[in-house]
C-alpha positions in Angstrom: -116.8 11.8 69.8 -118.0 12.5 66.4 -116.3 11.9 63.5 -117.0 12.5 59.3 -116.9 9.5 57.3 -117.9 9.5 53.3 -120.4 7.0 52.6 -117.7 4.5 50.9 -115.5 5.1 53.9 -118.4 3.7 56.1 -118.9 1.1 54.5 -114.9 0.0 54.3 -114.5 1.5 57.9 -112.3 4.4 56.8 -112.1 7.3 59.1 -111.9 10.7 57.1 -109.1 13.1 57.8 -110.0 16.3 58.7 -107.8 19.4 59.1 -110.5 22.0 60.1 -113.5 21.5 62.4 -115.9 22.7 59.5 -116.5 21.9 56.1 -115.5 18.3 54.0 -112.2 16.6 55.4 -109.6 16.4 53.0 -109.9 13.1 51.8 -113.8 13.6 50.8 -112.9 17.1 49.5 -110.0 15.7 46.8 -112.7 13.1 46.0 -115.2 15.6 45.4 -118.1 13.9 47.7 -120.1 14.8 50.3 -119.0 14.0 54.2 -121.4 12.4 56.6 -121.1 12.1 60.3 -121.4 9.0 62.1 -120.9 8.3 66.1 -117.4 6.6 67.0 -117.6 3.2 68.0 -117.0 2.5 71.7 -116.1 -0.7 73.3 -118.6 -2.5 75.2 -118.2 -1.4 79.3 -115.9 -4.1 81.2 -116.2 -3.6 85.1 -113.6 -6.1 86.1 -110.9 -4.7 83.4 -111.6 -1.1 84.7 -111.2 -2.2 88.6 -107.7 -3.9 87.7 -106.8 -0.7 86.1 -107.4 1.3 88.8 -105.6 -1.1 91.2 -103.0 -0.9 89.3 -102.8 2.7 89.0 -103.4 3.0 92.8 -100.2 0.8 93.3 -97.7 2.2 90.7 -98.7 5.5 92.9 -98.0 4.3 96.1 -94.3 3.2 95.1 -93.6 6.0 93.3 -94.4 7.7 96.7 -92.3 5.2 99.0 -89.4 6.1 96.3 -89.7 9.7 96.7 -89.7 9.6 100.3 -86.6 7.2 100.9 -84.7 9.8 98.5 -85.8 12.5 100.7 -84.2 11.3 103.5 -81.2 10.1 101.8 -80.3 13.6 99.9 -79.2 16.6 101.8 -82.0 19.8 101.6 -78.9 21.5 100.0 -78.8 19.5 97.2 -77.4 16.4 96.1 -73.5 15.7 96.2 -71.4 13.0 94.7 -70.8 11.7 98.6 -74.6 12.3 99.6 -75.3 10.0 96.2 -72.6 7.0 97.2 -74.0 7.1 100.8 -77.6 6.9 99.7 -76.6 3.7 97.5 -75.0 2.2 100.1 -77.6 2.5 102.7 -80.7 -0.1 103.0 -83.8 0.9 101.9 -85.3 -0.1 105.7 -83.4 0.9 108.4 -81.9 -2.1 110.9 -84.4 -2.5 113.9 -83.3 -5.4 116.1 -86.0 -7.7 117.7 -86.6 -6.2 120.9 -85.7 -8.7 123.7 -87.3 -9.0 127.1 -85.8 -7.2 130.2 -84.0 -9.0 133.0 -86.7 -8.1 135.1 -88.7 -10.5 132.9 -92.1 -8.4 133.7 -93.1 -8.5 129.4 -91.5 -5.3 129.0 -89.3 -5.0 125.8 -86.5 -3.0 125.4 -86.2 -0.9 121.7 -82.4 -0.9 120.8 -80.5 1.1 118.3 -77.2 0.1 116.5 -75.5 2.6 119.3 -76.8 0.1 122.0 -77.5 -3.1 120.7 -73.8 -4.3 121.6 -73.8 -2.1 125.3 -75.1 -5.2 127.7 -74.9 -2.6 130.4 -76.8 -0.1 128.8 -79.3 -2.8 127.9 -80.0 -3.8 131.7 -78.7 -7.3 131.5 -76.2 -7.1 133.9 -73.6 -4.2 136.0 -70.9 -2.4 135.2 -69.2 -4.0 138.1 -70.4 -7.8 136.7 -68.9 -6.8 133.5 -65.8 -5.7 134.7 -64.9 -9.2 136.8 -66.1 -11.1 133.2 -63.8 -8.6 131.2 -61.0 -9.6 133.7 -62.0 -13.4 133.5 -61.6 -13.4 129.9 -58.2 -11.7 130.0 -56.5 -14.5 132.5 -58.8 -18.0 132.1 -60.3 -17.7 128.7 -57.2 -16.6 126.9 -54.8 -19.5 127.0 -57.5 -21.6 125.7 -57.5 -19.5 123.0 -54.7 -17.0 122.0 -55.9 -15.8 118.8 -57.6 -12.9 120.5 -56.2 -11.2 123.0 -57.1 -8.1 125.2 -54.2 -6.2 126.8 -54.3 -6.0 130.4 -54.1 -2.4 130.1 -57.5 -1.8 128.3 -60.2 -1.3 130.4 -64.2 -1.8 130.4 -64.6 2.1 129.3 -62.2 2.0 127.0 -64.0 -1.4 125.4 -67.3 0.5 125.3 -66.2 3.4 123.6 -63.9 1.8 120.8 -65.0 -1.7 120.7 -68.4 -2.4 122.1 -69.4 -5.6 119.7 -65.9 -7.1 121.1 -66.7 -6.9 124.3 -70.4 -8.3 124.0 -68.8 -11.0 122.9 -66.2 -11.7 125.6 -68.8 -11.3 128.0 -71.3 -13.8 126.5 -68.1 -16.3 126.6 -66.8 -15.6 130.4 -70.4 -15.8 131.5 -70.8 -19.5 131.4 -71.7 -19.3 135.7 -75.2 -17.6 134.7 -76.7 -20.0 132.1 -79.7 -17.5 131.9 -77.5 -14.7 131.5 -75.1 -16.4 129.2 -77.9 -17.2 126.8 -79.6 -13.8 126.7 -76.1 -12.7 125.6 -75.9 -15.4 123.4 -79.0 -14.1 121.2 -78.3 -10.6 121.5 -74.7 -11.1 119.8 -76.7 -13.3 117.0 -78.9 -10.1 116.3 -75.6 -7.9 116.4 -73.9 -10.2 113.9 -77.0 -10.1 111.8 -77.1 -6.3 111.9 -73.4 -5.9 111.2 -72.8 -8.2 108.3 -76.4 -7.7 106.7 -77.4 -4.5 107.0 -74.7 -2.7 107.9 -71.9 -4.2 106.2 -69.6 -3.7 109.0 -66.4 -5.7 108.0 -63.5 -4.6 110.3 -61.1 -6.2 112.5 -63.3 -5.7 115.5 -66.2 -7.6 113.7 -63.8 -10.7 113.2 -62.3 -10.7 116.5 -65.8 -11.0 118.3 -67.0 -13.6 115.5 -64.1 -15.7 116.7 -64.6 -15.4 120.0 -68.5 -15.9 119.5 -67.6 -19.4 117.5 -64.8 -20.3 119.6 -66.9 -21.1 122.5 -70.3 -21.5 120.6 -71.3 -24.6 122.8 -72.5 -22.2 125.9 -74.7 -20.3 123.1 -78.3 -21.2 122.7 -79.5 -23.6 120.1 -79.2 -23.4 117.0 -75.2 -22.4 117.0 -74.7 -22.5 113.3 -70.9 -23.2 113.8 -70.3 -23.6 110.1 -72.6 -20.5 109.1 -71.0 -18.3 111.3 -67.1 -19.7 110.8 -67.7 -19.0 106.9 -68.6 -15.4 107.6 -65.4 -14.8 109.5 -63.2 -16.7 106.6 -65.4 -14.3 104.4 -63.8 -11.1 106.5 -60.7 -12.2 106.2 -60.7 -12.7 102.5 -62.3 -9.1 102.2 -59.9 -7.8 104.0 -57.1 -9.5 102.5 -55.8 -10.8 105.7 -55.1 -14.3 103.9 -52.3 -12.9 101.7 -48.8 -10.8 102.1 -50.0 -7.5 101.9 -47.0 -6.3 99.4 -48.5 -5.2 96.4 -51.6 -3.4 96.0 -54.7 -4.6 94.4 -55.4 -3.2 90.4 -58.4 -1.1 91.2 -56.3 1.2 93.3 -53.5 1.8 90.4 -56.5 3.7 88.5 -55.5 6.7 90.1 -51.9 8.0 88.5 -52.1 10.3 91.4 -52.5 7.9 94.2 -48.9 8.2 96.0 -49.7 6.2 99.2 -48.1 2.8 99.5 -49.2 -0.2 101.0 -48.2 -1.9 104.2 -46.2 -4.4 103.9 -47.3 -6.7 106.8 -49.8 -7.3 109.1 -51.0 -6.3 112.3 -50.1 -8.6 115.4 -53.9 -8.9 115.8 -54.6 -9.1 112.1 -52.2 -11.8 112.2 -53.8 -13.8 115.3 -56.9 -13.4 113.5 -56.0 -15.6 110.6 -54.6 -18.0 112.6 -57.1 -18.5 114.9 -60.0 -19.0 111.6 -57.8 -21.8 110.6 -57.4 -23.2 114.3 -61.4 -23.2 114.3 -61.7 -24.4 110.7 -58.9 -27.4 110.7 -59.4 -28.8 114.1 -63.4 -29.4 113.3 -63.0 -30.5 110.2 -60.4 -33.0 110.9 -62.1 -34.6 114.1 -65.9 -34.4 112.2 -64.8 -35.3 108.6 -65.8 -32.3 107.2 -64.3 -30.0 104.0 -61.6 -27.7 105.4 -62.5 -24.4 103.7 -59.6 -22.3 105.0 -56.8 -24.9 104.6 -53.2 -24.2 105.5 -50.7 -22.1 103.6 -47.2 -20.8 103.8 -48.7 -17.5 104.8 -50.5 -19.3 108.1 -47.1 -20.3 109.4 -45.2 -17.5 108.5 -48.0 -15.2 110.9 -47.1 -18.1 113.5 -43.3 -17.7 113.3 -43.6 -13.7 113.5 -46.0 -13.6 116.6 -43.5 -16.4 118.1 -40.6 -14.2 117.3 -42.2 -10.9 118.6 -44.1 -12.5 121.8 -46.3 -9.4 122.1 -48.1 -11.6 124.8 -47.5 -14.5 126.8 -49.8 -16.6 125.0 -48.3 -16.4 121.7 -45.7 -18.8 122.3 -48.2 -21.3 122.4 -49.6 -20.7 118.7 -47.1 -22.1 116.2 -46.9 -25.7 117.9 -51.2 -25.5 118.1 -50.9 -24.7 114.3 -48.1 -27.4 113.7 -50.0 -30.2 115.7 -52.9 -29.6 113.8 -51.1 -29.4 110.4 -49.6 -32.7 111.2 -53.1 -34.1 112.0 -54.3 -32.8 108.5 -51.5 -34.9 106.9 -52.5 -38.2 109.0 -55.6 -38.4 106.8 -53.7 -38.8 103.8 -52.6 -42.5 104.9 -56.2 -43.7 104.9 -56.5 -43.7 101.1 -53.4 -46.1 100.6 -53.9 -50.1 101.5 -50.3 -50.9 101.1 -49.0 -52.0 104.7 -45.4 -50.6 104.3 -46.1 -47.2 102.8 -48.9 -47.0 105.9 -46.2 -48.3 108.4 -43.9 -45.7 107.4 -46.1 -42.8 107.0 -47.4 -43.4 110.6 -44.1 -43.5 112.1 -43.5 -40.4 110.6 -46.2 -38.8 112.0 -45.5 -39.6 115.4 -41.9 -38.6 114.8 -43.2 -35.4 113.5 -45.3 -34.8 117.1 -42.7 -36.1 119.0 -40.2 -33.4 117.4 -42.6 -30.6 118.0 -42.9 -31.4 121.8 -39.0 -31.9 122.1 -39.0 -28.2 120.4 -41.0 -26.3 123.0 -39.0 -23.6 124.8 -41.1 -24.0 127.9 -42.9 -27.3 129.9 -46.0 -29.1 128.1 -47.9 -28.8 131.5 -48.0 -25.1 131.2 -51.0 -25.2 128.7 -53.7 -27.4 129.1 -55.1 -26.8 125.7 -51.5 -27.8 123.9 -50.9 -30.9 126.4 -54.5 -32.1 125.1 -53.9 -31.0 121.4 -50.7 -33.0 121.2 -52.3 -36.3 122.5 -55.2 -35.7 120.6 -52.8 -35.6 117.1 -51.4 -39.1 118.5 -54.3 -40.8 119.0 -56.0 -39.3 115.4 -52.9 -40.8 113.7 -53.3 -44.1 115.4 -56.8 -44.0 115.2 -56.5 -43.5 111.3 -54.5 -46.7 110.8 -56.6 -49.4 113.3 -59.8 -48.3 113.7 -61.3 -46.5 110.1 -63.3 -48.7 107.7 -60.3 -49.3 105.3 -57.8 -50.0 108.3 -60.2 -52.7 109.2 -60.6 -54.3 106.1 -57.1 -54.6 106.1 -56.3 -56.5 109.2 -55.8 -60.3 109.5 -59.1 -62.2 110.4 -57.3 -65.2 112.0 -53.8 -64.8 112.3 -51.3 -62.4 114.3 -51.7 -58.6 113.5 -48.4 -57.3 112.0 -46.4 -55.7 114.9 -46.8 -52.4 113.5 -50.6 -52.4 114.1 -49.8 -53.3 117.6 -47.7 -50.7 118.6 -49.6 -48.3 116.9 -52.8 -49.6 118.7 -50.6 -49.3 122.1 -49.8 -46.0 121.3 -53.0 -45.1 120.6 -54.2 -46.5 123.9 -51.6 -44.9 126.0 -52.0 -41.2 124.4 -56.0 -41.3 125.0 -55.6 -42.4 128.6 -52.9 -39.4 128.8 -55.5 -36.8 127.4 -58.2 -38.3 129.7 -55.7 -38.3 132.9 -54.8 -34.8 131.8 -58.5 -33.7 131.7 -59.1 -35.1 135.4 -56.1 -33.6 136.9 -57.4 -30.3 136.4 -58.3 -28.2 139.0 -62.2 -28.9 139.3 -64.1 -25.7 137.3 -60.8 -25.2 135.0 -63.0 -27.1 132.3 -65.4 -24.4 131.9 -62.7 -22.0 130.1 -62.5 -24.9 127.4 -63.2 -23.8 123.8 -65.5 -25.6 121.9 -62.5 -26.9 119.6 -61.1 -28.5 123.3 -64.6 -30.5 124.2 -64.7 -31.6 120.2 -61.1 -33.0 121.0 -61.8 -34.5 124.4 -65.0 -36.1 122.6 -63.0 -38.0 120.1 -60.4 -39.4 122.4 -63.1 -40.5 124.8 -64.7 -42.3 121.8 -61.5 -43.5 120.5 -60.4 -44.9 123.8 -63.4 -47.2 124.2 -63.0 -48.3 120.5 -59.3 -48.9 120.7 -60.0 -50.7 124.1 -62.8 -52.7 122.8 -60.4 -53.4 119.6 -58.0 -54.8 122.0 -60.0 -57.4 123.1 -60.2 -59.3 119.8 -59.5 -63.0 120.0 -56.3 -63.0 117.7 -54.2 -60.3 120.3 -55.9 -60.9 123.5 -53.1 -62.0 125.1 -51.0 -59.7 123.7 -52.5 -56.9 124.7 -54.1 -57.7 128.3 -51.6 -56.2 130.4 -52.0 -53.1 128.5 -55.6 -53.3 129.0 -55.6 -53.9 132.5 -52.8 -50.9 133.3 -54.6 -48.3 131.5 -57.9 -49.0 132.8 -60.2 -47.2 130.4 -63.5 -48.0 132.0 -62.2 -46.6 135.2 -61.4 -43.3 133.3 -64.6 -43.1 131.9 -66.2 -43.5 134.9 -64.0 -40.7 136.7 -65.1 -38.4 133.1 -68.8 -39.1 134.3 -68.5 -38.0 137.7 -66.5 -34.8 136.9 -68.9 -33.9 134.4 -71.7 -34.6 136.9 -70.0 -32.0 139.2 -70.2 -29.4 136.6 -74.1 -30.2 135.9 -76.7 -28.0 137.4 -79.8 -28.0 137.7 -80.6 -24.5 136.5 -82.3 -23.9 132.9 -82.4 -21.5 130.4 -85.5 -19.2 129.5 -86.5 -21.9 127.0 -86.0 -24.8 129.6 -82.6 -25.9 128.2 -80.3 -27.2 130.5 -76.3 -26.4 130.8 -74.0 -27.8 128.2 -72.3 -30.0 130.6 -75.3 -32.2 131.2 -75.8 -33.1 127.5 -72.2 -34.2 127.8 -72.4 -36.2 130.9 -75.3 -38.0 129.2 -72.9 -38.8 126.1 -70.3 -40.0 127.9 -72.6 -42.6 129.8 -73.8 -43.9 126.7 -69.9 -44.3 125.4 -69.2 -46.1 129.1 -72.4 -48.3 128.5 -71.5 -49.5 125.3 -67.9 -50.5 126.4 -69.4 -52.2 129.7 -71.1 -54.2 127.2 -68.4 -55.3 125.0 -66.3 -55.8 128.1 -68.9 -58.5 129.4 -69.2 -60.0 126.0 -65.1 -60.7 126.1 -65.7 -61.9 129.9 -68.4 -64.6 128.6 -65.9 -65.7 125.5 -63.2 -66.1 127.9 -65.1 -68.6 130.3 -66.7 -70.4 127.0 -63.3 -70.9 125.7 -62.4 -72.3 129.2 -65.4 -74.2 129.5 -64.8 -75.7 126.0 -61.2 -76.5 126.8 -62.2 -78.4 130.0 -65.0 -80.5 128.1 -62.9 -80.9 124.9 -62.3 -85.0 126.0 -66.2 -85.5 126.6 -67.3 -83.7 123.7 -68.5 -85.9 120.8 -69.3 -85.4 117.3 -73.1 -85.7 117.9 -73.0 -82.4 120.2 -70.7 -80.5 117.3 -73.7 -81.7 114.6 -76.4 -79.7 116.5 -74.6 -76.5 115.5 -76.2 -75.4 112.5 -73.3 -73.4 111.1 -70.4 -75.9 111.9 -70.8 -77.9 108.3 -72.9 -76.3 106.0 -71.5 -72.5 106.2 -74.5 -70.4 105.9 -74.5 -67.2 107.6 -76.3 -67.0 110.9 -78.0 -64.1 112.4 -76.0 -62.4 115.7 -76.9 -59.5 118.1 -74.3 -57.6 119.8 -73.2 -59.0 123.1 -74.1 -62.6 122.3 -71.3 -64.9 122.2 -70.4 -66.2 119.1 -69.6 -70.3 118.9 -66.1 -71.4 118.5 -66.7 -73.0 115.4 -68.4 -70.6 113.5 -67.1 -69.8 109.6 -65.1 -66.7 109.6 -65.9 -65.1 106.0 -62.6 -63.3 105.4 -62.7 -59.3 104.2 -66.3 -59.0 105.2 -66.7 -56.8 107.8 -70.2 -57.5 108.8 -69.5 -61.0 109.5 -66.3 -61.0 111.3 -65.8 -62.5 114.5 -64.9 -60.2 117.2 -64.9 -57.5 114.9 -65.4 -54.0 116.3 -68.2 -52.8 113.8 -70.3 -55.6 114.6 -70.3 -54.4 118.1 -70.8 -51.1 117.3 -75.0 -49.7 117.5 -75.1 -47.3 114.2 -77.2 -44.6 116.0 -74.5 -44.2 118.4 -70.7 -44.1 117.7 -70.7 -44.4 113.5 -67.2 -43.5 112.8 -68.0 -42.8 108.9 -70.4 -40.6 110.1 -68.8 -39.0 112.9 -70.0 -35.4 112.4 -73.4 -36.4 112.5 -73.4 -38.2 116.2 -70.4 -37.3 117.8 -70.7 -36.4 121.3 -69.3 -33.4 121.8 -70.3 -31.9 118.1 -70.8 -28.2 118.3 -73.7 -28.3 115.7 -75.1 -31.2 117.3 -75.6 -30.3 121.1 
């Protein structure tokens, strides 16, 4: 490009202001000076800058092209409408394509799934129609009494569920297929894919999604790792909150009142299925948080109890009568933790008495035999064990125990009551028909593991020197060691050598291993007590011949210095006892307790039947 500039303008680099292609420029004409032309200056070439500019322009064109293609797919060819525009905003930029899974033949063939078939296990070829029908019937008759918060009516057939609630059907089949480990793990993975598609991509928030999630969470011990119990539970709680099931639907939200012509009235009550789902969320959240010492993110409210009483009053299904006492027991267990923070003996004793009385009142108010429901029976025993354990076996309770004097009578009663309840729970488990425990939900297994652990701990604690004579007959009568051995044999009969596609054994194999570790720990404590008893008898027999020089050979007899001690090693009878120091107190349970096995302060990390640790 060529420009006209004057000589002075050339010096000061001022460009001429031209009004036409010919003649002098406006500025030079005004100054009555001749114009002179000079080539315009150009910046030096920069190849790297040009390449970057071209790359950016190409990237912008690609983005514009992809945006236009998405808009063309979402907008109707007849022209955009308000409905089409709103639906286009709701749709994701990429469609959901679940990860393909291998066919049952396992020949490397992959099965491509669409949202319409991802929940149909029969269409995917994972099992036959007849097998699915058998599993559905098993859920109705066997599994529902152990989780009465999602009920399928007896007249609802497999075909109806396939058409109306396919995701719920998939979760039911996955939970009921515990006889086939390989099939159950495959179904469990498919349930996880469906949850991702419904909750993340399609935002399918509905009662069906909530019920399917509750079933998947309730029997999560059967599904492949990682089980992500807490994460799935938060999804279920989120659906309850979004659908406003957690409150009474007596008033409309403020958003629905913006339209003055809207005359629709909100319903004044929740449907029975919705009420069961709300209570089921509370049950799953509270049972795990209470036993595993986690935060309860869905606490008890009066609305939850109102739902329970409504279900108990209407009794749409036979299992509805179990819901109210289950929730009452669980709420009582939550109240038991409050006494752990109060160190006053009188208040702890009174609080424990009230808890036991409350549990006995719930039992006495039942209109049916307690043995009719194994779930309710074990839950009641677990509540008693939990209340007694909170006042006897926690760190706060152990710090308050007298070190060299007799226990208060109320603590002895709490220890005895907890031992009897733990033994009763184990006896209830062992008396069930073989295979019945396969229908236990995950919370029931957690409670059984808690009772098993507490039985060993309470029995070992009852062997302390200061109370050994008072609890001798109770220990022999209960036979906790025999109960643990019977539990191991029971779990051995349930476990098989079959492994899933990842080489993982069934869940009963891991349960058996952990109960074996508890039994081995308890056996070691029994042997330690026997050695101490024999040493005491020997010391008494040789008391006359025991001279002062022999006693001086014990390094801690007079100096009072701390002496190292290992679990299983007998302590000298004259070893000094340091008050209020758990780590050095004679016969203290936490001295015998390996940190990596049964640390009650980190119970959620090492618990034998933890949903997320197995």
